[in-house]
N, CA and C atoms as an extended XYZ file, in Angstrom:
432
Properties=species:S:1:pos:R:3:atomname:S:1:resname:S:1:resid:I:1 pbc="F F F"
N       -67.124     -140.348       72.776 N   MET     1
C       -65.879     -139.943       72.234 CA  MET     1
C       -65.532     -138.547       72.606 C   MET     1
N       -64.356     -138.274       72.641 N   GLU     2
C       -63.957     -136.925       73.075 CA  GLU     2
C       -63.739     -136.082       71.842 C   GLU     2
N       -64.483     -135.006       71.738 N   GLY     3
C       -64.237     -134.023       70.741 CA  GLY     3
C       -64.571     -134.486       69.289 C   GLY     3
N       -64.916     -135.708       69.118 N   GLY     4
C       -65.168     -136.177       67.718 CA  GLY     4
C       -66.650     -136.244       67.443 C   GLY     4
N       -66.938     -136.405       66.218 N   ALA     5
C       -68.345     -136.534       65.847 CA  ALA     5
C       -68.804     -137.956       66.117 C   ALA     5
N       -70.175     -138.018       66.521 N   PRO     6
C       -70.646     -139.366       66.808 CA  PRO     6
C       -70.679     -140.276       65.529 C   PRO     6
N       -70.429     -141.575       65.642 N   LEU     7
C       -70.516     -142.518       64.566 CA  LEU     7
C       -71.868     -142.671       64.034 C   LEU     7
N       -72.039     -142.814       62.734 N   PRO     8
C       -73.443     -142.964       62.168 CA  PRO     8
C       -73.964     -144.311       62.630 C   PRO     8
N       -75.208     -144.376       62.767 N   GLU     9
C       -75.864     -145.672       63.129 CA  GLU     9
C       -75.868     -146.584       61.974 C   GLU     9
N       -75.475     -147.849       62.197 N   LEU    10
C       -75.334     -148.828       61.152 CA  LEU    10
C       -76.733     -149.438       60.937 C   LEU    10
N       -77.149     -149.597       59.666 N   ARG    11
C       -78.409     -150.220       59.484 CA  ARG    11
C       -78.118     -151.497       58.525 C   ARG    11
N       -78.545     -152.606       59.072 N   ILE    12
C       -78.345     -153.824       58.347 CA  ILE    12
C       -79.622     -154.100       57.513 C   ILE    12
N       -79.437     -154.334       56.161 N   PRO    13
C       -80.621     -154.547       55.357 CA  PRO    13
C       -81.303     -155.901       55.658 C   PRO    13
N       -82.546     -155.904       55.551 N   LYS    14
C       -83.296     -157.200       55.818 CA  LYS    14
C       -83.120     -158.100       54.616 C   LYS    14
N       -82.752     -159.311       54.827 N   VAL    15
C       -82.487     -160.319       53.873 CA  VAL    15
C       -83.890     -160.895       53.415 C   VAL    15
N       -84.196     -160.844       52.183 N   VAL    16
C       -85.499     -161.424       51.651 CA  VAL    16
C       -85.164     -162.690       50.940 C   VAL    16
N       -85.819     -163.823       51.324 N   GLN    17
C       -85.631     -165.057       50.645 CA  GLN    17
C       -86.555     -165.114       49.416 C   GLN    17
N       -85.979     -165.525       48.266 N   PRO    18
C       -86.838     -165.674       47.072 CA  PRO    18
C       -87.798     -166.834       47.219 C   PRO    18
N       -88.946     -166.661       46.567 N   GLU    19
C       -89.893     -167.644       46.570 CA  GLU    19
C       -89.429     -168.860       45.746 C   GLU    19
N       -89.723     -170.072       46.151 N   PRO    20
C       -89.301     -171.193       45.326 CA  PRO    20
C       -90.076     -171.257       44.053 C   PRO    20
N       -89.387     -171.724       42.981 N   LEU    21
C       -90.098     -171.928       41.711 CA  LEU    21
C       -90.997     -173.054       41.756 C   LEU    21
N       -92.181     -173.069       41.080 N   PRO    22
C       -93.105     -174.123       41.158 CA  PRO    22
C       -92.464     -175.341       40.445 C   PRO    22
N       -92.754     -176.491       40.960 N   GLU    23
C       -92.281     -177.771       40.433 CA  GLU    23
C       -92.946     -178.064       39.025 C   GLU    23
N       -92.249     -178.550       38.087 N   PRO    24
C       -92.846     -178.931       36.799 CA  PRO    24
C       -93.801     -180.061       36.949 C   PRO    24
N       -94.728     -180.105       36.115 N   ALA    25
C       -95.829     -181.113       36.226 CA  ALA    25
C       -95.200     -182.516       36.160 C   ALA    25
N       -94.250     -182.766       35.266 N   SER    26
C       -93.633     -184.030       35.111 CA  SER    26
C       -92.157     -183.808       34.876 C   SER    26
N       -91.342     -184.343       35.685 N   ALA    27
C       -89.899     -184.192       35.586 CA  ALA    27
C       -89.262     -185.105       34.473 C   ALA    27
N       -89.999     -186.107       34.132 N   GLU    28
C       -89.545     -187.062       33.084 CA  GLU    28
C       -90.220     -186.893       31.774 C   GLU    28
N       -89.532     -187.142       30.716 N   LEU    29
C       -90.153     -187.047       29.361 CA  LEU    29
C       -90.862     -188.416       29.229 C   LEU    29
N       -91.959     -188.326       28.433 N   PRO    30
C       -92.571     -189.599       28.075 CA  PRO    30
C       -91.615     -190.524       27.400 C   PRO    30
N       -91.822     -191.822       27.483 N   PRO    31
C       -90.891     -192.795       26.880 CA  PRO    31
C       -90.616     -192.581       25.465 C   PRO    31
N       -91.587     -192.138       24.655 N   ALA    32
C       -91.433     -191.960       23.219 CA  ALA    32
C       -90.447     -190.795       22.883 C   ALA    32
N       -90.409     -189.868       23.736 N   THR    33
C       -89.552     -188.651       23.411 CA  THR    33
C       -88.187     -188.715       24.087 C   THR    33
N       -87.944     -189.697       24.913 N   GLN    34
C       -86.581     -189.747       25.549 CA  GLN    34
C       -85.538     -190.138       24.524 C   GLN    34
N       -84.459     -189.407       24.459 N   PRO    35
C       -83.428     -189.690       23.493 CA  PRO    35
C       -82.687     -191.007       23.797 C   PRO    35
N       -82.358     -191.759       22.790 N   ARG    36
C       -81.614     -192.991       22.924 CA  ARG    36
C       -80.331     -192.782       22.229 C   ARG    36
N       -79.240     -193.147       22.913 N   PHE    37
C       -77.929     -192.965       22.410 CA  PHE    37
C       -77.262     -194.323       22.229 C   PHE    37
N       -77.686     -194.987       21.191 N   ASP    38
C       -77.212     -196.392       20.990 CA  ASP    38
C       -75.805     -196.349       20.399 C   ASP    38
N       -75.406     -195.224       19.893 N   PHE    39
C       -74.059     -195.160       19.166 CA  PHE    39
C       -72.924     -195.475       20.192 C   PHE    39
N       -73.118     -195.192       21.454 N   TYR    40
C       -72.073     -195.454       22.451 CA  TYR    40
C       -71.784     -197.006       22.471 C   TYR    40
N       -72.748     -197.817       22.267 N   SER    41
C       -72.555     -199.213       22.227 CA  SER    41
C       -72.324     -199.793       20.906 C   SER    41
N       -72.799     -199.176       19.842 N   ILE    42
C       -72.673     -199.706       18.503 CA  ILE    42
C       -71.337     -199.326       17.838 C   ILE    42
N       -70.939     -197.991       17.923 N   LEU    43
C       -69.761     -197.545       17.203 CA  LEU    43
C       -68.479     -198.304       17.604 C   LEU    43
N       -68.224     -198.596       18.787 N   PRO    44
C       -66.934     -199.282       19.095 CA  PRO    44
C       -66.801     -200.611       18.304 C   PRO    44
N       -67.917     -201.218       17.949 N   LYS    45
C       -67.878     -202.534       17.284 CA  LYS    45
C       -67.782     -202.318       15.779 C   LYS    45
N       -67.813     -201.108       15.331 N   GLN    46
C       -67.873     -200.814       13.873 CA  GLN    46
C       -66.639     -200.204       13.320 C   GLN    46
N       -65.497     -200.640       13.775 N   GLU    47
C       -64.162     -200.147       13.310 CA  GLU    47
C       -64.036     -200.448       11.826 C   GLU    47
N       -63.639     -199.430       11.083 N   VAL    48
C       -63.427     -199.575        9.631 CA  VAL    48
C       -62.008     -199.232        9.330 C   VAL    48
N       -61.261     -200.113        8.613 N   VAL    49
C       -59.942     -199.792        8.205 CA  VAL    49
C       -59.978     -199.441        6.792 C   VAL    49
N       -59.435     -198.198        6.463 N   ILE    50
C       -59.512     -197.706        5.075 CA  ILE    50
C       -58.093     -197.988        4.377 C   ILE    50
N       -58.072     -198.688        3.295 N   PRO    51
C       -56.798     -198.957        2.624 CA  PRO    51
C       -56.162     -197.627        2.155 C   PRO    51
N       -54.818     -197.668        1.987 N   ASP    52
C       -54.094     -196.475        1.461 CA  ASP    52
C       -54.700     -196.011        0.146 C   ASP    52
N       -55.072     -196.930       -0.709 N   GLU    53
C       -55.597     -196.577       -2.042 CA  GLU    53
C       -56.812     -195.674       -1.991 C   GLU    53
N       -57.636     -195.936       -0.961 N   GLU    54
C       -58.844     -195.164       -0.780 CA  GLU    54
C       -58.617     -193.812       -0.096 C   GLU    54
N       -57.562     -193.771        0.730 N   LEU    55
C       -57.276     -192.421        1.389 CA  LEU    55
C       -56.745     -191.455        0.420 C   LEU    55
N       -55.935     -191.877       -0.530 N   HIS    56
C       -55.376     -190.993       -1.566 CA  HIS    56
C       -55.701     -191.627       -2.928 C   HIS    56
N       -56.940     -191.350       -3.386 N   PRO    57
C       -57.320     -191.965       -4.667 CA  PRO    57
C       -56.415     -191.566       -5.811 C   PRO    57
N       -56.065     -192.536       -6.575 N   GLY    58
C       -55.175     -192.197       -7.764 CA  GLY    58
C       -53.758     -192.006       -7.464 C   GLY    58
N       -53.365     -191.909       -6.216 N   SER    59
C       -52.012     -191.573       -5.854 CA  SER    59
C       -51.137     -192.827       -5.567 C   SER    59
N       -51.772     -193.967       -5.302 N   GLU    60
C       -51.013     -195.186       -5.012 CA  GLU    60
C       -50.654     -195.989       -6.253 C   GLU    60
N       -51.388     -195.870       -7.266 N   ARG    61
C       -51.142     -196.613       -8.468 CA  ARG    61
C       -50.947     -195.714       -9.682 C   ARG    61
N       -50.085     -196.169      -10.551 N   ASP    62
C       -49.907     -195.361      -11.829 CA  ASP    62
C       -51.099     -195.627      -12.682 C   ASP    62
N       -51.500     -194.581      -13.384 N   SER    63
C       -52.768     -194.714      -14.198 CA  SER    63
C       -52.515     -195.650      -15.335 C   SER    63
N       -53.386     -196.591      -15.427 N   GLY    64
C       -53.369     -197.531      -16.512 CA  GLY    64
C       -52.515     -198.726      -16.317 C   GLY    64
N       -51.349     -198.647      -15.794 N   SER    65
C       -50.384     -199.757      -15.728 CA  SER    65
C       -50.705     -200.673      -14.550 C   SER    65
N       -51.231     -200.188      -13.434 N   GLY    66
C       -51.507     -201.039      -12.290 CA  GLY    66
C       -50.281     -201.207      -11.460 C   GLY    66
N       -49.078     -200.719      -11.833 N   ALA    67
C       -47.908     -200.974      -11.059 CA  ALA    67
C       -47.878     -200.041       -9.850 C   ALA    67
N       -47.248     -200.458       -8.767 N   SER    68
C       -47.184     -199.656       -7.603 CA  SER    68
C       -46.291     -198.417       -7.781 C   SER    68
N       -46.696     -197.315       -7.217 N   SER    69
C       -45.871     -196.069       -7.233 CA  SER    69
C       -44.909     -196.154       -6.066 C   SER    69
N       -43.913     -195.309       -6.154 N   SER    70
C       -43.032     -195.126       -5.031 CA  SER    70
C       -42.877     -193.633       -4.831 C   SER    70
N       -42.394     -193.207       -3.657 N   TRP    71
C       -42.445     -191.808       -3.291 CA  TRP    71
C       -41.055     -191.431       -2.734 C   TRP    71
N       -40.722     -190.232       -2.873 N   THR    72
C       -39.447     -189.680       -2.380 CA  THR    72
C       -39.749     -188.453       -1.573 C   THR    72
N       -39.061     -188.231       -0.436 N   VAL    73
C       -39.237     -187.059        0.326 CA  VAL    73
C       -37.966     -186.193        0.147 C   VAL    73
N       -38.202     -185.008       -0.360 N   GLN    74
C       -37.114     -184.030       -0.520 CA  GLN    74
C       -36.971     -183.195        0.734 C   GLN    74
N       -35.787     -183.285        1.385 N   VAL    75
C       -35.638     -182.531        2.624 CA  VAL    75
C       -35.114     -181.141        2.337 C   VAL    75
N       -34.376     -180.930        1.312 N   GLY    76
C       -33.891     -179.635        1.006 CA  GLY    76
C       -33.132     -179.598       -0.348 C   GLY    76
N       -32.906     -178.420       -0.942 N   SER    77
C       -32.223     -178.244       -2.104 CA  SER    77
C       -31.241     -177.097       -1.971 C   SER    77
N       -29.958     -177.377       -2.213 N   PHE    78
C       -28.833     -176.459       -1.922 CA  PHE    78
C       -27.961     -176.193       -3.079 C   PHE    78
N       -27.401     -175.031       -3.204 N   ARG    79
C       -26.428     -174.737       -4.260 CA  ARG    79
C       -25.057     -175.292       -3.941 C   ARG    79
N       -24.729     -175.404       -2.623 N   SER    80
C       -23.414     -175.936       -2.283 CA  SER    80
C       -23.536     -177.370       -1.785 C   SER    80
N       -22.612     -178.207       -2.167 N   PHE    81
C       -22.571     -179.586       -1.799 CA  PHE    81
C       -22.398     -179.706       -0.245 C   PHE    81
N       -21.593     -178.780        0.275 N   GLN    82
C       -21.308     -178.809        1.725 CA  GLN    82
C       -22.607     -178.638        2.542 C   GLN    82
N       -23.423     -177.695        2.167 N   ASP    83
C       -24.709     -177.548        2.829 CA  ASP    83
C       -25.529     -178.753        2.763 C   ASP    83
N       -25.684     -179.374        1.605 N   ALA    84
C       -26.435     -180.525        1.401 CA  ALA    84
C       -25.895     -181.704        2.281 C   ALA    84
N       -24.502     -181.824        2.223 N   ASP    85
C       -23.934     -182.925        3.030 CA  ASP    85
C       -24.121     -182.696        4.536 C   ASP    85
N       -24.203     -181.410        4.990 N   GLY    86
C       -24.482     -181.099        6.433 CA  GLY    86
C       -25.892     -181.553        6.765 C   GLY    86
N       -26.840     -181.312        5.926 N   VAL    87
C       -28.222     -181.795        6.167 CA  VAL    87
C       -28.204     -183.299        6.191 C   VAL    87
N       -27.581     -183.912        5.209 N   ARG    88
C       -27.553     -185.353        5.191 CA  ARG    88
C       -26.903     -185.977        6.466 C   ARG    88
N       -25.907     -185.320        7.014 N   ALA    89
C       -25.324     -185.743        8.258 CA  ALA    89
C       -26.303     -185.569        9.431 C   ALA    89
N       -27.031     -184.516        9.457 N   ARG    90
C       -28.039     -184.258       10.539 CA  ARG    90
C       -29.111     -185.338       10.491 C   ARG    90
N       -29.502     -185.703        9.234 N   LEU    91
C       -30.533     -186.787        9.093 CA  LEU    91
C       -29.918     -188.159        9.586 C   LEU    91
N       -28.655     -188.379        9.269 N   ALA    92
C       -28.077     -189.605        9.728 CA  ALA    92
C       -28.031     -189.767       11.253 C   ALA    92
N       -27.819     -188.607       11.944 N   LEU    93
C       -27.852     -188.642       13.427 CA  LEU    93
C       -29.215     -188.950       13.937 C   LEU    93
N       -30.213     -188.734       13.171 N   GLN    94
C       -31.614     -189.077       13.589 CA  GLN    94
C       -32.041     -190.404       13.113 C   GLN    94
N       -31.109     -191.180       12.430 N   GLY    95
C       -31.450     -192.503       11.952 CA  GLY    95
C       -32.149     -192.537       10.631 C   GLY    95
N       -32.046     -191.429        9.863 N   ILE    96
C       -32.785     -191.353        8.548 CA  ILE    96
C       -31.735     -191.420        7.512 C   ILE    96
N       -31.760     -192.508        6.634 N   GLU    97
C       -30.834     -192.596        5.592 CA  GLU    97
C       -31.300     -191.748        4.385 C   GLU    97
N       -30.382     -190.997        3.861 N   SER    98
C       -30.727     -190.064        2.729 CA  SER    98
C       -29.623     -190.089        1.695 C   SER    98
N       -29.922     -189.431        0.579 N   HIS    99
C       -28.881     -189.402       -0.483 CA  HIS    99
C       -28.968     -188.029       -1.128 C   HIS    99
N       -27.854     -187.595       -1.802 N   ILE   100
C       -27.838     -186.298       -2.479 CA  ILE   100
C       -27.832     -186.607       -3.954 C   ILE   100
N       -28.816     -185.905       -4.660 N   SER   101
C       -28.870     -185.970       -6.095 CA  SER   101
C       -28.548     -184.619       -6.657 C   SER   101
N       -27.820     -184.588       -7.757 N   MET   102
C       -27.421     -183.339       -8.356 CA  MET   102
C       -28.340     -183.022       -9.547 C   MET   102
N       -28.678     -181.702       -9.734 N   SER   103
C       -29.505     -181.328      -10.823 CA  SER   103
C       -28.891     -180.139      -11.483 C   SER   103
N       -28.684     -180.163      -12.724 N   GLU   104
C       -28.113     -179.030      -13.463 CA  GLU   104
C       -29.222     -178.132      -13.871 C   GLU   104
N       -29.158     -176.915      -13.388 N   GLY   105
C       -30.083     -175.881      -13.766 CA  GLY   105
C       -29.523     -174.990      -14.798 C   GLY   105
N       -30.222     -173.942      -15.325 N   GLN   106
C       -29.647     -173.077      -16.358 CA  GLN   106
C       -28.504     -172.293      -15.823 C   GLN   106
N       -28.602     -171.811      -14.534 N   LEU   107
C       -27.568     -170.934      -13.989 CA  LEU   107
C       -26.586     -171.689      -13.047 C   LEU   107
N       -27.041     -172.747      -12.409 N   SER   108
C       -26.197     -173.424      -11.441 CA  SER   108
C       -26.579     -174.828      -11.201 C   SER   108
N       -25.808     -175.514      -10.396 N   THR   109
C       -26.064     -176.894       -9.988 CA  THR   109
C       -26.783     -176.902       -8.678 C   THR   109
N       -27.767     -177.719       -8.488 N   TRP   110
C       -28.499     -177.855       -7.242 CA  TRP   110
C       -28.185     -179.239       -6.666 C   TRP   110
N       -28.027     -179.261       -5.342 N   HIS   111
C       -27.795     -180.530       -4.634 CA  HIS   111
C       -28.988     -180.736       -3.717 C   HIS   111
N       -29.776     -181.797       -4.063 N   ARG   112
C       -31.007     -182.053       -3.369 CA  ARG   112
C       -30.859     -183.292       -2.466 C   ARG   112
N       -31.266     -183.062       -1.182 N   VAL   113
C       -31.187     -184.121       -0.235 CA  VAL   113
C       -32.556     -184.807       -0.218 C   VAL   113
N       -32.508     -186.083       -0.447 N   ARG   114
C       -33.770     -186.877       -0.593 CA  ARG   114
C       -33.738     -188.102        0.212 C   ARG   114
N       -34.912     -188.587        0.621 N   VAL   115
C       -35.098     -189.876        1.305 CA  VAL   115
C       -35.988     -190.694        0.466 C   VAL   115
N       -35.595     -191.900        0.219 N   GLY   116
C       -36.496     -192.782       -0.580 CA  GLY   116
C       -35.678     -193.611       -1.555 C   GLY   116
N       -36.363     -194.476       -2.254 N   PRO   117
C       -37.794     -194.541       -2.513 CA  PRO   117
C       -38.570     -195.136       -1.273 C   PRO   117
N       -39.818     -194.653       -1.115 N   ILE   118
C       -40.710     -195.079       -0.111 CA  ILE   118
C       -41.860     -195.700       -0.713 C   ILE   118
N       -42.272     -196.885       -0.140 N   ALA   119
C       -43.281     -197.742       -0.787 CA  ALA   119
C       -44.710     -197.122       -0.890 C   ALA   119
N       -45.077     -196.446        0.207 N   SER   120
C       -46.535     -195.911        0.239 CA  SER   120
C       -46.590     -194.509        0.600 C   SER   120
N       -47.627     -193.805        0.197 N   ARG   121
C       -47.829     -192.434        0.512 CA  ARG   121
C       -47.974     -192.189        2.019 C   ARG   121
N       -48.562     -193.161        2.677 N   ARG   122
C       -48.812     -193.040        4.160 CA  ARG   122
C       -47.475     -193.013        4.847 C   ARG   122
N       -46.471     -193.898        4.427 N   GLN   123
C       -45.159     -193.884        5.010 CA  GLN   123
C       -44.447     -192.546        4.712 C   GLN   123
N       -44.652     -192.018        3.481 N   ALA   124
C       -43.973     -190.735        3.142 CA  ALA   124
C       -44.581     -189.636        3.949 C   ALA   124
N       -45.907     -189.663        4.268 N   ASP   125
C       -46.572     -188.621        5.112 CA  ASP   125
C       -45.982     -188.725        6.527 C   ASP   125
N       -45.810     -189.926        7.025 N   ARG   126
C       -45.241     -190.066        8.419 CA  ARG   126
C       -43.804     -189.489        8.443 C   ARG   126
N       -43.046     -189.802        7.417 N   LEU   127
C       -41.663     -189.291        7.403 CA  LEU   127
C       -41.661     -187.792        7.301 C   LEU   127
N       -42.592     -187.187        6.463 N   ARG   128
C       -42.701     -185.752        6.392 CA  ARG   128
C       -43.001     -185.099        7.748 C   ARG   128
N       -43.968     -185.653        8.473 N   SER   129
C       -44.313     -185.200        9.761 CA  SER   129
C       -43.065     -185.217       10.769 C   SER   129
N       -42.363     -186.315       10.697 N   LYS   130
C       -41.191     -186.414       11.560 CA  LYS   130
C       -40.141     -185.367       11.182 C   LYS   130
N       -39.887     -185.114        9.913 N   LEU   131
C       -38.952     -184.116        9.437 CA  LEU   131
C       -39.423     -182.747        9.846 C   LEU   131
N       -40.752     -182.457        9.803 N   GLN   132
C       -41.220     -181.148       10.217 CA  GLN   132
C       -41.009     -180.932       11.707 C   GLN   132
N       -41.143     -181.955       12.503 N   ARG   133
C       -40.808     -181.848       13.916 CA  ARG   133
C       -39.351     -181.561       14.146 C   ARG   133
N       -38.464     -181.938       13.218 N   LEU   134
C       -37.031     -181.682       13.272 CA  LEU   134
C       -36.726     -180.353       12.629 C   LEU   134
N       -37.704     -179.531       12.373 N   ASN   135
C       -37.527     -178.170       11.749 CA  ASN   135
C       -36.973     -178.176       10.272 C   ASN   135
N       -37.312     -179.227        9.527 N   PHE   136
C       -37.105     -179.185        8.081 CA  PHE   136
C       -38.400     -178.827        7.413 C   PHE   136
N       -38.285     -178.476        6.136 N   GLN   137
C       -39.501     -178.226        5.351 CA  GLN   137
C       -39.529     -179.192        4.131 C   GLN   137
N       -39.862     -180.473        4.410 N   PRO   138
C       -39.813     -181.469        3.420 CA  PRO   138
C       -41.002     -181.367        2.446 C   PRO   138
N       -40.755     -182.027        1.257 N   MET   139
C       -41.707     -182.082        0.235 CA  MET   139
C       -41.809     -183.467       -0.318 C   MET   139
N       -42.974     -184.059       -0.460 N   ILE   140
C       -43.221     -185.343       -1.017 CA  ILE   140
C       -43.306     -185.236       -2.528 C   ILE   140
N       -42.452     -186.122       -3.099 N   LEU   141
C       -42.466     -186.212       -4.599 CA  LEU   141
C       -42.818     -187.630       -5.030 C   LEU   141
N       -43.585     -187.719       -6.126 N   LYS   142
C       -43.876     -189.064       -6.634 CA  LYS   142
C       -42.628     -189.504       -7.470 C   LYS   142
N       -42.075     -190.628       -7.198 N   ALA   143
C       -40.865     -191.092       -7.926 CA  ALA   143
C       -41.378     -191.596       -9.294 C   ALA   143
N       -40.490     -191.389      -10.278 N   GLU   144
C       -40.812     -191.801      -11.657 CA  GLU   144
C       -40.049     -192.973      -12.097 C   GLU   144
């Protein structure tokens, strides 16, 4: 090279291969200690259907009488009838039939948008989930 400093000599490090690990004495477990996973074949045959009454103890039947309960899902409560009617219309567009019930409070009248009666708590839970996906904040009530 002209007028420049000589390039440093490149040194390539020597690659060292690691020593192989010793083989274990026995790669297999003795038959008595090998895990057995029978549940893969047993569980699919053991489907259990739980009745609604057991999922929600005491909620499906009235205490003492044995008569079936019914449920109502309240979608909203409004002071103005127009607001309640607007929600009722939105529900109708989704195929959900609802009604407006009026309740007199101490200071004003409330217009409650409700769906029901519904025969089982499970159906009411499904409706509540659907309404939550539609951005409502529903509440399940036991009908009297």
